Wavefront OBJ file of the C-alpha trace (Angstrom):
o trace
v -2.030 -59.990 10.422
v -3.026 -62.191 7.556
v -2.364 -65.276 9.687
v -4.969 -64.005 12.321
v -7.547 -63.345 9.604
v -6.908 -66.885 8.206
v -7.244 -68.441 11.618
v -10.490 -66.760 12.357
v -11.980 -67.526 8.920
v -11.146 -71.206 9.372
v -12.239 -71.118 13.020
v -8.800 -72.242 14.337
v -9.071 -70.669 17.670
v -5.871 -72.147 18.928
v -3.898 -70.609 16.017
v -5.696 -67.204 16.582
v -4.756 -67.235 20.163
v -1.120 -68.039 19.453
v -1.022 -65.354 16.834
v -2.334 -62.777 19.286
v 0.168 -63.885 21.928
v 3.007 -63.697 19.426
v 2.074 -60.153 18.290
v 1.840 -59.084 21.862
v 5.404 -60.471 22.697
v 6.783 -58.678 19.683
v 5.318 -55.364 20.702
v 6.503 -55.693 24.273
v 10.049 -56.823 23.276
v 10.414 -53.710 21.142
v 9.690 -51.511 24.119
v 6.509 -49.983 22.551
v 4.410 -50.471 25.594
v 1.331 -48.289 25.624
v 0.715 -45.758 28.485
v 4.143 -46.000 29.852
v 6.371 -42.927 30.422
v 9.656 -42.931 28.518
v 11.462 -41.055 31.275
v 11.810 -42.629 34.617
v 12.170 -39.387 36.568
v 9.490 -38.511 39.121
v 7.607 -35.341 38.517
v 8.192 -33.039 41.478
v 7.570 -29.543 42.328
v 10.822 -27.475 42.447
v 11.991 -26.670 46.130
v 12.054 -23.099 47.191
l 1 2 3 4 5 6 7 8 9 10 11 12 13 14 15 16 17 18 19 20 21 22 23 24 25 26 27 28 29 30 31 32 33 34 35 36 37 38 39 40 41 42 43 44 45 46 47 48
């Protein structure tokens, strides 16, 4: 994130915000969402 560091050092807050948004989009597009289960099955107790 060299671009983010550069944006903060030069106080370019618009560039810093765009960099954060771009990084977030890349993470979400790859499916690496935090705190989300990989399996979509519900956890149930087995029936007797």
